C-alpha positions as CSV (number, residue, x, y, z in Angstrom):
1,X,11.7,-10.8,-38.1
2,X,8.8,-11.5,-40.4
3,X,7.0,-14.3,-38.4
4,X,5.4,-13.1,-35.2
5,X,4.1,-16.2,-33.3
6,X,1.8,-15.4,-30.3
7,X,3.6,-15.2,-27.0
8,X,1.5,-15.6,-23.8
9,X,2.8,-13.8,-20.8
10,X,1.3,-15.1,-17.6
11,X,1.7,-12.6,-14.8
12,X,1.1,-13.9,-11.3
13,X,0.5,-11.5,-8.5
14,X,0.6,-12.2,-4.7
15,X,0.9,-9.0,-2.6
16,X,2.7,-7.1,-5.3
17,X,0.7,-4.0,-5.0
18,X,3.7,-1.7,-5.2
19,X,5.2,-3.3,-8.4
20,X,2.4,-4.8,-10.4
21,X,1.7,-1.8,-12.6
22,X,5.3,-1.6,-13.6
23,X,5.3,-5.3,-14.4
24,X,2.2,-5.1,-16.5
25,X,3.4,-2.0,-18.3
26,X,6.7,-3.8,-19.1
27,X,4.6,-6.4,-21.0
28,X,2.4,-4.1,-23.0
29,X,5.4,-1.8,-23.9
30,X,7.4,-4.7,-25.5
31,X,8.8,-4.0,-29.0
32,X,7.4,-7.4,-30.0
33,X,3.9,-6.9,-31.6
34,X,2.1,-10.2,-30.8
35,X,1.6,-10.7,-27.0
36,X,-1.3,-12.1,-25.0
37,X,-1.2,-11.0,-21.4
38,X,-3.0,-13.1,-18.8
39,X,-3.0,-11.9,-15.1
40,X,-3.9,-13.8,-12.0
41,X,-4.1,-12.7,-8.4
42,X,-3.5,-15.5,-5.9
43,X,-5.7,-14.1,-3.0
44,X,-3.5,-11.1,-2.1
45,X,-4.0,-9.5,1.3
46,X,-2.9,-6.1,0.1
47,X,-4.6,-3.9,-2.5
48,X,-3.1,-5.7,-5.5
49,X,-6.6,-6.6,-6.9
50,X,-7.7,-3.0,-6.8
51,X,-4.5,-1.8,-8.4
52,X,-4.9,-4.3,-11.2
53,X,-8.5,-3.6,-11.8
54,X,-7.7,0.1,-12.0
55,X,-5.0,-0.6,-14.6
56,X,-7.3,-2.8,-16.5
57,X,-9.7,0.1,-17.1
58,X,-7.3,1.2,-19.8
59,X,-6.8,-2.4,-21.0
60,X,-10.2,-4.1,-20.9
61,X,-9.4,-7.0,-23.3
62,X,-6.8,-8.5,-21.0
63,X,-7.7,-11.7,-19.0
64,X,-7.7,-11.3,-15.2
65,X,-8.6,-14.0,-12.7
66,X,-8.7,-13.8,-8.9
67,X,-8.4,-16.8,-6.7
68,X,-10.9,-17.1,-3.9
69,X,-8.2,-18.7,-1.7
70,X,-4.4,-18.8,-2.0
71,X,-3.6,-21.7,-4.4
72,X,0.1,-21.0,-4.8
73,X,2.1,-20.3,-7.9
74,X,2.0,-23.7,-9.6
75,X,-1.8,-24.1,-9.5
76,X,-2.4,-20.5,-10.4
77,X,0.0,-20.7,-13.3
78,X,-1.5,-23.9,-14.6
79,X,-5.0,-22.4,-14.6
80,X,-3.8,-19.6,-16.9
81,X,-1.5,-21.9,-18.9
82,X,-4.6,-24.0,-19.9
83,X,-6.3,-21.0,-21.5
84,X,-3.1,-19.4,-22.9
85,X,-3.1,-19.6,-26.7
86,X,0.4,-18.5,-27.5
87,X,3.0,-20.7,-29.1
88,X,5.4,-19.6,-26.3
89,X,4.9,-18.8,-22.6
90,X,6.6,-16.5,-20.2
91,X,6.0,-16.8,-16.5
92,X,6.3,-13.3,-15.1
93,X,5.9,-12.5,-11.4
94,X,4.2,-9.2,-10.7
95,X,7.3,-7.9,-9.0
96,X,9.5,-8.5,-12.1
97,X,9.8,-6.5,-15.3
98,X,10.7,-7.4,-18.9
99,X,13.2,-5.2,-20.7
100,X,11.6,-3.6,-23.8
101,X,13.1,-6.0,-26.3
102,X,13.1,-9.2,-24.2
103,X,10.2,-11.0,-26.0
104,X,11.6,-10.0,-29.4
105,X,15.1,-11.4,-28.6
106,X,13.7,-14.6,-27.2
107,X,11.4,-15.3,-30.2
108,X,14.3,-14.5,-32.6
109,X,16.5,-16.9,-30.7
110,X,13.8,-19.7,-31.1
111,X,13.4,-18.9,-34.8
112,X,17.1,-18.7,-35.6
113,X,18.2,-21.7,-33.6
114,X,19.9,-24.7,-35.2
115,X,18.4,-27.0,-32.5
116,X,15.4,-29.0,-33.9
117,X,13.9,-29.7,-30.5
118,X,14.5,-26.4,-28.8
119,X,12.0,-26.1,-25.9
120,X,13.3,-23.2,-23.8
121,X,15.2,-20.0,-24.2
122,X,16.6,-18.2,-21.2
123,X,19.1,-15.6,-20.3
124,X,20.5,-13.5,-17.5
125,X,18.5,-11.2,-15.3
126,X,19.4,-8.2,-13.3
127,X,18.3,-8.2,-9.6
128,X,17.3,-4.8,-8.3
129,X,16.0,-3.4,-5.1
130,X,12.5,-2.0,-4.7
131,X,13.9,1.5,-5.4
132,X,15.6,0.3,-8.7
133,X,19.2,0.1,-7.4
134,X,21.3,-2.6,-8.9
135,X,22.0,-5.6,-6.7
136,X,23.6,-8.2,-9.0
137,X,23.4,-10.2,-12.2
138,X,21.9,-13.7,-11.7
139,X,24.6,-15.3,-13.9
140,X,28.2,-14.3,-13.5
141,X,30.9,-15.1,-16.1
142,X,31.7,-18.4,-14.4
143,X,28.1,-19.7,-14.6
144,X,26.7,-18.1,-17.8
145,X,23.7,-19.8,-19.3
146,X,24.4,-23.0,-21.2
147,X,23.1,-24.0,-24.6
148,X,22.6,-27.3,-26.3
149,X,21.2,-30.4,-24.6
150,X,20.7,-29.0,-21.1
151,X,18.5,-31.9,-19.8
152,X,21.4,-33.8,-18.2
153,X,22.9,-30.6,-16.9
154,X,19.6,-29.6,-15.1
155,X,19.0,-33.1,-13.8
156,X,22.6,-33.4,-12.6
157,X,22.4,-29.9,-11.2
158,X,25.5,-28.7,-13.0
159,X,23.5,-25.7,-14.3
160,X,20.5,-23.7,-13.3
161,X,17.8,-22.3,-15.5
162,X,16.6,-18.9,-14.4
163,X,12.8,-19.3,-14.8
164,X,12.2,-15.6,-14.5
165,X,14.1,-14.9,-17.7
166,X,12.8,-17.9,-19.6
167,X,10.5,-18.4,-22.6
168,X,9.1,-21.9,-23.0
169,X,7.5,-23.5,-26.0
170,X,4.0,-24.2,-24.9
171,X,4.0,-27.7,-26.5
172,X,6.8,-28.6,-24.1
């Protein structure tokens, strides 16, 4: 891959004290070289803010906002999406992690696609317990992710897009 468009990863935290560092590290340890990380805490009642601030001591150039009240995922995400400068956006909860080549694979898929109006790339995810034990794959063989014109499939509810494993073109 020769072209490395900026990818904005928006990491939303709400009471994810136990998992947030692993989530943040999964972003900065990506094989892909051009990532903007933006973090928001949605008024957590645990020690998430302290944990994030401690982590940021080693990463002072990363944007971090804290809500003064709980606004919910949508409003918090939209706040960061407005300041995100990437061509693509990933919505990452602070209790999720990205595999090391996730961003690279998704950008490559965008760049190599034959679809002229491609707006989203998504794939499977692995659900794990807090201790890391495997629970299940989100998609099974019967309901693997679809490709092509998925608008009617989503509206008709014949397929589901796993938002956790999605990269969206910001212009969309």
